[in-house]
Chimera marker file (.cmm) of the C-alpha trace (Angstrom):
<marker_set name="trace">
<marker id="1" x="-11.608" y="4.088" z="-10.778" r="1" g="1" b="0" radius="0.5"/>
<marker id="2" x="-9.427" y="4.627" z="-7.814" r="1" g="1" b="0" radius="0.5"/>
<marker id="3" x="-8.960" y="6.539" z="-4.786" r="1" g="1" b="0" radius="0.5"/>
<marker id="4" x="-5.183" y="5.531" z="-4.355" r="1" g="1" b="0" radius="0.5"/>
<marker id="5" x="-2.903" y="8.238" z="-3.924" r="1" g="1" b="0" radius="0.5"/>
<marker id="6" x="0.885" y="8.345" z="-4.728" r="1" g="1" b="0" radius="0.5"/>
<marker id="7" x="3.818" y="9.073" z="-2.206" r="1" g="1" b="0" radius="0.5"/>
<marker id="8" x="7.227" y="9.772" z="-2.675" r="1" g="1" b="0" radius="0.5"/>
<marker id="9" x="10.448" y="9.636" z="-0.583" r="1" g="1" b="0" radius="0.5"/>
<marker id="10" x="9.635" y="13.582" z="0.064" r="1" g="1" b="0" radius="0.5"/>
<marker id="11" x="5.848" y="13.055" z="0.906" r="1" g="1" b="0" radius="0.5"/>
<marker id="12" x="5.850" y="9.695" z="2.622" r="1" g="1" b="0" radius="0.5"/>
<marker id="13" x="5.907" y="10.865" z="6.029" r="1" g="1" b="0" radius="0.5"/>
<marker id="14" x="2.977" y="13.320" z="5.594" r="1" g="1" b="0" radius="0.5"/>
<marker id="15" x="0.709" y="10.958" z="3.369" r="1" g="1" b="0" radius="0.5"/>
<marker id="16" x="1.398" y="7.805" z="5.408" r="1" g="1" b="0" radius="0.5"/>
<marker id="17" x="2.818" y="8.109" z="8.827" r="1" g="1" b="0" radius="0.5"/>
<marker id="18" x="0.689" y="11.255" z="9.822" r="1" g="1" b="0" radius="0.5"/>
<marker id="19" x="-2.380" y="9.642" z="8.278" r="1" g="1" b="0" radius="0.5"/>
<marker id="20" x="-5.649" y="9.884" z="10.554" r="1" g="1" b="0" radius="0.5"/>
<marker id="21" x="-6.775" y="6.522" z="9.001" r="1" g="1" b="0" radius="0.5"/>
<marker id="22" x="-4.989" y="3.349" z="8.524" r="1" g="1" b="0" radius="0.5"/>
<marker id="23" x="-2.809" y="3.303" z="5.094" r="1" g="1" b="0" radius="0.5"/>
<marker id="24" x="-2.488" y="0.328" z="2.760" r="1" g="1" b="0" radius="0.5"/>
<marker id="25" x="0.956" y="1.059" z="0.987" r="1" g="1" b="0" radius="0.5"/>
<marker id="26" x="1.601" y="-0.784" z="-2.149" r="1" g="1" b="0" radius="0.5"/>
<marker id="27" x="5.453" y="-0.767" z="-3.026" r="1" g="1" b="0" radius="0.5"/>
<marker id="28" x="5.407" y="-1.451" z="-6.706" r="1" g="1" b="0" radius="0.5"/>
<marker id="29" x="7.360" y="-0.844" z="-10.087" r="1" g="1" b="0" radius="0.5"/>
<marker id="30" x="6.156" y="-0.092" z="-13.517" r="1" g="1" b="0" radius="0.5"/>
<marker id="31" x="7.988" y="-3.146" z="-15.106" r="1" g="1" b="0" radius="0.5"/>
<marker id="32" x="6.871" y="-5.647" z="-12.442" r="1" g="1" b="0" radius="0.5"/>
<marker id="33" x="3.937" y="-8.069" z="-13.889" r="1" g="1" b="0" radius="0.5"/>
<marker id="34" x="2.489" y="-9.050" z="-10.565" r="1" g="1" b="0" radius="0.5"/>
<marker id="35" x="2.450" y="-5.401" z="-9.288" r="1" g="1" b="0" radius="0.5"/>
<marker id="36" x="0.169" y="-4.715" z="-12.450" r="1" g="1" b="0" radius="0.5"/>
<marker id="37" x="-2.154" y="-7.452" z="-11.609" r="1" g="1" b="0" radius="0.5"/>
<marker id="38" x="-2.568" y="-6.213" z="-8.087" r="1" g="1" b="0" radius="0.5"/>
<marker id="39" x="-3.153" y="-2.609" z="-9.018" r="1" g="1" b="0" radius="0.5"/>
<marker id="40" x="-6.643" y="-3.052" z="-9.799" r="1" g="1" b="0" radius="0.5"/>
<marker id="41" x="-7.294" y="-5.161" z="-6.565" r="1" g="1" b="0" radius="0.5"/>
<marker id="42" x="-6.016" y="-2.330" z="-4.407" r="1" g="1" b="0" radius="0.5"/>
<marker id="43" x="-7.972" y="0.048" z="-6.579" r="1" g="1" b="0" radius="0.5"/>
<marker id="44" x="-11.219" y="-1.656" z="-5.601" r="1" g="1" b="0" radius="0.5"/>
<marker id="45" x="-10.343" y="-1.598" z="-1.931" r="1" g="1" b="0" radius="0.5"/>
<marker id="46" x="-9.774" y="1.914" z="-2.030" r="1" g="1" b="0" radius="0.5"/>
<marker id="47" x="-13.132" y="2.639" z="-3.296" r="1" g="1" b="0" radius="0.5"/>
<marker id="48" x="-15.050" y="0.272" z="-1.110" r="1" g="1" b="0" radius="0.5"/>
<marker id="49" x="-13.425" y="0.912" z="2.089" r="1" g="1" b="0" radius="0.5"/>
<marker id="50" x="-12.569" y="4.749" z="1.464" r="1" g="1" b="0" radius="0.5"/>
<marker id="51" x="-14.258" y="5.697" z="4.701" r="1" g="1" b="0" radius="0.5"/>
<marker id="52" x="-11.940" y="3.192" z="6.815" r="1" g="1" b="0" radius="0.5"/>
<marker id="53" x="-8.432" y="3.314" z="5.043" r="1" g="1" b="0" radius="0.5"/>
<marker id="54" x="-6.359" y="5.111" z="2.547" r="1" g="1" b="0" radius="0.5"/>
<marker id="55" x="-4.439" y="3.144" z="-0.284" r="1" g="1" b="0" radius="0.5"/>
<marker id="56" x="-1.014" y="4.837" z="-1.385" r="1" g="1" b="0" radius="0.5"/>
<marker id="57" x="1.172" y="3.483" z="-4.038" r="1" g="1" b="0" radius="0.5"/>
<marker id="58" x="4.976" y="4.081" z="-3.847" r="1" g="1" b="0" radius="0.5"/>
<marker id="59" x="6.927" y="3.453" z="-6.958" r="1" g="1" b="0" radius="0.5"/>
<marker id="60" x="10.269" y="1.673" z="-5.699" r="1" g="1" b="0" radius="0.5"/>
<marker id="61" x="12.388" y="2.836" z="-8.769" r="1" g="1" b="0" radius="0.5"/>
<marker id="62" x="11.443" y="6.419" z="-8.325" r="1" g="1" b="0" radius="0.5"/>
<marker id="63" x="11.787" y="6.455" z="-4.292" r="1" g="1" b="0" radius="0.5"/>
<marker id="64" x="15.011" y="4.308" z="-3.349" r="1" g="1" b="0" radius="0.5"/>
<marker id="65" x="14.983" y="5.881" z="0.197" r="1" g="1" b="0" radius="0.5"/>
<marker id="66" x="11.741" y="4.984" z="1.278" r="1" g="1" b="0" radius="0.5"/>
<marker id="67" x="12.006" y="1.635" z="-0.114" r="1" g="1" b="0" radius="0.5"/>
<marker id="68" x="15.275" y="0.914" z="1.502" r="1" g="1" b="0" radius="0.5"/>
<marker id="69" x="14.092" y="2.336" z="4.823" r="1" g="1" b="0" radius="0.5"/>
<marker id="70" x="11.357" y="-0.447" z="4.858" r="1" g="1" b="0" radius="0.5"/>
<marker id="71" x="13.697" y="-3.073" z="3.485" r="1" g="1" b="0" radius="0.5"/>
<marker id="72" x="11.616" y="-3.752" z="0.264" r="1" g="1" b="0" radius="0.5"/>
<marker id="73" x="13.457" y="-6.402" z="-1.557" r="1" g="1" b="0" radius="0.5"/>
<marker id="74" x="10.638" y="-8.092" z="-3.332" r="1" g="1" b="0" radius="0.5"/>
<marker id="75" x="7.562" y="-6.440" z="-4.862" r="1" g="1" b="0" radius="0.5"/>
<marker id="76" x="4.779" y="-6.176" z="-4.817" r="1" g="1" b="0" radius="0.5"/>
<marker id="77" x="5.227" y="-5.407" z="-1.158" r="1" g="1" b="0" radius="0.5"/>
<marker id="78" x="2.000" y="-4.276" z="0.622" r="1" g="1" b="0" radius="0.5"/>
<marker id="79" x="2.346" y="-2.800" z="4.080" r="1" g="1" b="0" radius="0.5"/>
<marker id="80" x="-0.586" y="-1.745" z="6.293" r="1" g="1" b="0" radius="0.5"/>
<marker id="81" x="0.500" y="1.203" z="8.485" r="1" g="1" b="0" radius="0.5"/>
<marker id="82" x="-1.522" y="2.261" z="11.432" r="1" g="1" b="0" radius="0.5"/>
<marker id="83" x="-0.576" y="5.129" z="13.614" r="1" g="1" b="0" radius="0.5"/>
<marker id="84" x="2.760" y="5.582" z="11.712" r="1" g="1" b="0" radius="0.5"/>
<marker id="85" x="3.710" y="1.981" z="12.529" r="1" g="1" b="0" radius="0.5"/>
<marker id="86" x="3.920" y="-1.117" z="10.261" r="1" g="1" b="0" radius="0.5"/>
<marker id="87" x="1.021" y="-3.260" z="11.402" r="1" g="1" b="0" radius="0.5"/>
<marker id="88" x="1.155" y="-6.115" z="8.682" r="1" g="1" b="0" radius="0.5"/>
<marker id="89" x="2.839" y="-7.075" z="5.417" r="1" g="1" b="0" radius="0.5"/>
<marker id="90" x="2.021" y="-8.969" z="2.497" r="1" g="1" b="0" radius="0.5"/>
<marker id="91" x="4.639" y="-9.683" z="-0.150" r="1" g="1" b="0" radius="0.5"/>
<marker id="92" x="3.491" y="-10.726" z="-3.568" r="1" g="1" b="0" radius="0.5"/>
<marker id="93" x="0.013" y="-10.449" z="-5.565" r="1" g="1" b="0" radius="0.5"/>
<marker id="94" x="-3.060" y="-11.882" z="-3.793" r="1" g="1" b="0" radius="0.5"/>
<marker id="95" x="-6.686" y="-12.164" z="-4.480" r="1" g="1" b="0" radius="0.5"/>
<marker id="96" x="-8.894" y="-9.353" z="-3.062" r="1" g="1" b="0" radius="0.5"/>
<marker id="97" x="-10.281" y="-11.818" z="-0.419" r="1" g="1" b="0" radius="0.5"/>
<marker id="98" x="-6.888" y="-12.384" z="0.945" r="1" g="1" b="0" radius="0.5"/>
<marker id="99" x="-6.210" y="-8.728" z="1.799" r="1" g="1" b="0" radius="0.5"/>
<marker id="100" x="-9.696" y="-8.325" z="3.210" r="1" g="1" b="0" radius="0.5"/>
<marker id="101" x="-8.955" y="-11.105" z="5.407" r="1" g="1" b="0" radius="0.5"/>
<marker id="102" x="-5.305" y="-10.050" z="6.167" r="1" g="1" b="0" radius="0.5"/>
<marker id="103" x="-6.499" y="-6.374" z="6.942" r="1" g="1" b="0" radius="0.5"/>
<marker id="104" x="-9.716" y="-7.357" z="8.475" r="1" g="1" b="0" radius="0.5"/>
<marker id="105" x="-9.068" y="-5.222" z="11.705" r="1" g="1" b="0" radius="0.5"/>
<marker id="106" x="-9.054" y="-2.004" z="10.094" r="1" g="1" b="0" radius="0.5"/>
<marker id="107" x="-11.520" y="-2.590" z="7.011" r="1" g="1" b="0" radius="0.5"/>
<marker id="108" x="-14.423" y="-3.622" z="9.248" r="1" g="1" b="0" radius="0.5"/>
<link id1="1" id2="2" r="1" g="1" b="0" radius="0.2"/>
<link id1="2" id2="3" r="1" g="1" b="0" radius="0.2"/>
<link id1="3" id2="4" r="1" g="1" b="0" radius="0.2"/>
<link id1="4" id2="5" r="1" g="1" b="0" radius="0.2"/>
<link id1="5" id2="6" r="1" g="1" b="0" radius="0.2"/>
<link id1="6" id2="7" r="1" g="1" b="0" radius="0.2"/>
<link id1="7" id2="8" r="1" g="1" b="0" radius="0.2"/>
<link id1="8" id2="9" r="1" g="1" b="0" radius="0.2"/>
<link id1="9" id2="10" r="1" g="1" b="0" radius="0.2"/>
<link id1="10" id2="11" r="1" g="1" b="0" radius="0.2"/>
<link id1="11" id2="12" r="1" g="1" b="0" radius="0.2"/>
<link id1="12" id2="13" r="1" g="1" b="0" radius="0.2"/>
<link id1="13" id2="14" r="1" g="1" b="0" radius="0.2"/>
<link id1="14" id2="15" r="1" g="1" b="0" radius="0.2"/>
<link id1="15" id2="16" r="1" g="1" b="0" radius="0.2"/>
<link id1="16" id2="17" r="1" g="1" b="0" radius="0.2"/>
<link id1="17" id2="18" r="1" g="1" b="0" radius="0.2"/>
<link id1="18" id2="19" r="1" g="1" b="0" radius="0.2"/>
<link id1="19" id2="20" r="1" g="1" b="0" radius="0.2"/>
<link id1="20" id2="21" r="1" g="1" b="0" radius="0.2"/>
<link id1="21" id2="22" r="1" g="1" b="0" radius="0.2"/>
<link id1="22" id2="23" r="1" g="1" b="0" radius="0.2"/>
<link id1="23" id2="24" r="1" g="1" b="0" radius="0.2"/>
<link id1="24" id2="25" r="1" g="1" b="0" radius="0.2"/>
<link id1="25" id2="26" r="1" g="1" b="0" radius="0.2"/>
<link id1="26" id2="27" r="1" g="1" b="0" radius="0.2"/>
<link id1="27" id2="28" r="1" g="1" b="0" radius="0.2"/>
<link id1="28" id2="29" r="1" g="1" b="0" radius="0.2"/>
<link id1="29" id2="30" r="1" g="1" b="0" radius="0.2"/>
<link id1="30" id2="31" r="1" g="1" b="0" radius="0.2"/>
<link id1="31" id2="32" r="1" g="1" b="0" radius="0.2"/>
<link id1="32" id2="33" r="1" g="1" b="0" radius="0.2"/>
<link id1="33" id2="34" r="1" g="1" b="0" radius="0.2"/>
<link id1="34" id2="35" r="1" g="1" b="0" radius="0.2"/>
<link id1="35" id2="36" r="1" g="1" b="0" radius="0.2"/>
<link id1="36" id2="37" r="1" g="1" b="0" radius="0.2"/>
<link id1="37" id2="38" r="1" g="1" b="0" radius="0.2"/>
<link id1="38" id2="39" r="1" g="1" b="0" radius="0.2"/>
<link id1="39" id2="40" r="1" g="1" b="0" radius="0.2"/>
<link id1="40" id2="41" r="1" g="1" b="0" radius="0.2"/>
<link id1="41" id2="42" r="1" g="1" b="0" radius="0.2"/>
<link id1="42" id2="43" r="1" g="1" b="0" radius="0.2"/>
<link id1="43" id2="44" r="1" g="1" b="0" radius="0.2"/>
<link id1="44" id2="45" r="1" g="1" b="0" radius="0.2"/>
<link id1="45" id2="46" r="1" g="1" b="0" radius="0.2"/>
<link id1="46" id2="47" r="1" g="1" b="0" radius="0.2"/>
<link id1="47" id2="48" r="1" g="1" b="0" radius="0.2"/>
<link id1="48" id2="49" r="1" g="1" b="0" radius="0.2"/>
<link id1="49" id2="50" r="1" g="1" b="0" radius="0.2"/>
<link id1="50" id2="51" r="1" g="1" b="0" radius="0.2"/>
<link id1="51" id2="52" r="1" g="1" b="0" radius="0.2"/>
<link id1="52" id2="53" r="1" g="1" b="0" radius="0.2"/>
<link id1="53" id2="54" r="1" g="1" b="0" radius="0.2"/>
<link id1="54" id2="55" r="1" g="1" b="0" radius="0.2"/>
<link id1="55" id2="56" r="1" g="1" b="0" radius="0.2"/>
<link id1="56" id2="57" r="1" g="1" b="0" radius="0.2"/>
<link id1="57" id2="58" r="1" g="1" b="0" radius="0.2"/>
<link id1="58" id2="59" r="1" g="1" b="0" radius="0.2"/>
<link id1="59" id2="60" r="1" g="1" b="0" radius="0.2"/>
<link id1="60" id2="61" r="1" g="1" b="0" radius="0.2"/>
<link id1="61" id2="62" r="1" g="1" b="0" radius="0.2"/>
<link id1="62" id2="63" r="1" g="1" b="0" radius="0.2"/>
<link id1="63" id2="64" r="1" g="1" b="0" radius="0.2"/>
<link id1="64" id2="65" r="1" g="1" b="0" radius="0.2"/>
<link id1="65" id2="66" r="1" g="1" b="0" radius="0.2"/>
<link id1="66" id2="67" r="1" g="1" b="0" radius="0.2"/>
<link id1="67" id2="68" r="1" g="1" b="0" radius="0.2"/>
<link id1="68" id2="69" r="1" g="1" b="0" radius="0.2"/>
<link id1="69" id2="70" r="1" g="1" b="0" radius="0.2"/>
<link id1="70" id2="71" r="1" g="1" b="0" radius="0.2"/>
<link id1="71" id2="72" r="1" g="1" b="0" radius="0.2"/>
<link id1="72" id2="73" r="1" g="1" b="0" radius="0.2"/>
<link id1="73" id2="74" r="1" g="1" b="0" radius="0.2"/>
<link id1="74" id2="75" r="1" g="1" b="0" radius="0.2"/>
<link id1="75" id2="76" r="1" g="1" b="0" radius="0.2"/>
<link id1="76" id2="77" r="1" g="1" b="0" radius="0.2"/>
<link id1="77" id2="78" r="1" g="1" b="0" radius="0.2"/>
<link id1="78" id2="79" r="1" g="1" b="0" radius="0.2"/>
<link id1="79" id2="80" r="1" g="1" b="0" radius="0.2"/>
<link id1="80" id2="81" r="1" g="1" b="0" radius="0.2"/>
<link id1="81" id2="82" r="1" g="1" b="0" radius="0.2"/>
<link id1="82" id2="83" r="1" g="1" b="0" radius="0.2"/>
<link id1="83" id2="84" r="1" g="1" b="0" radius="0.2"/>
<link id1="84" id2="85" r="1" g="1" b="0" radius="0.2"/>
<link id1="85" id2="86" r="1" g="1" b="0" radius="0.2"/>
<link id1="86" id2="87" r="1" g="1" b="0" radius="0.2"/>
<link id1="87" id2="88" r="1" g="1" b="0" radius="0.2"/>
<link id1="88" id2="89" r="1" g="1" b="0" radius="0.2"/>
<link id1="89" id2="90" r="1" g="1" b="0" radius="0.2"/>
<link id1="90" id2="91" r="1" g="1" b="0" radius="0.2"/>
<link id1="91" id2="92" r="1" g="1" b="0" radius="0.2"/>
<link id1="92" id2="93" r="1" g="1" b="0" radius="0.2"/>
<link id1="93" id2="94" r="1" g="1" b="0" radius="0.2"/>
<link id1="94" id2="95" r="1" g="1" b="0" radius="0.2"/>
<link id1="95" id2="96" r="1" g="1" b="0" radius="0.2"/>
<link id1="96" id2="97" r="1" g="1" b="0" radius="0.2"/>
<link id1="97" id2="98" r="1" g="1" b="0" radius="0.2"/>
<link id1="98" id2="99" r="1" g="1" b="0" radius="0.2"/>
<link id1="99" id2="100" r="1" g="1" b="0" radius="0.2"/>
<link id1="100" id2="101" r="1" g="1" b="0" radius="0.2"/>
<link id1="101" id2="102" r="1" g="1" b="0" radius="0.2"/>
<link id1="102" id2="103" r="1" g="1" b="0" radius="0.2"/>
<link id1="103" id2="104" r="1" g="1" b="0" radius="0.2"/>
<link id1="104" id2="105" r="1" g="1" b="0" radius="0.2"/>
<link id1="105" id2="106" r="1" g="1" b="0" radius="0.2"/>
<link id1="106" id2="107" r="1" g="1" b="0" radius="0.2"/>
<link id1="107" id2="108" r="1" g="1" b="0" radius="0.2"/>
</marker_set>
């Protein structure tokens, strides 16, 4: 089960930058093994913290413009946006507790 949404080059501004809530953005790709391991962890966060944060996935292969804008060179790259600005970044797959600690300001 997941509340995660998808964003594209065309919808990123509306879905992420204009969001009322903080947004955790998962920059990923289908072929990326660590990305596939991270997916279920972010899905859990999207359900458990749905009242506090949005989780959005961006396929870097299908959305090169937004990936280039944020300088995505390694995936998975997880960015926390708050008020349209990047507040925090995590590069690489990490356990759920790591994300809960890293993004504690918006998850509490």
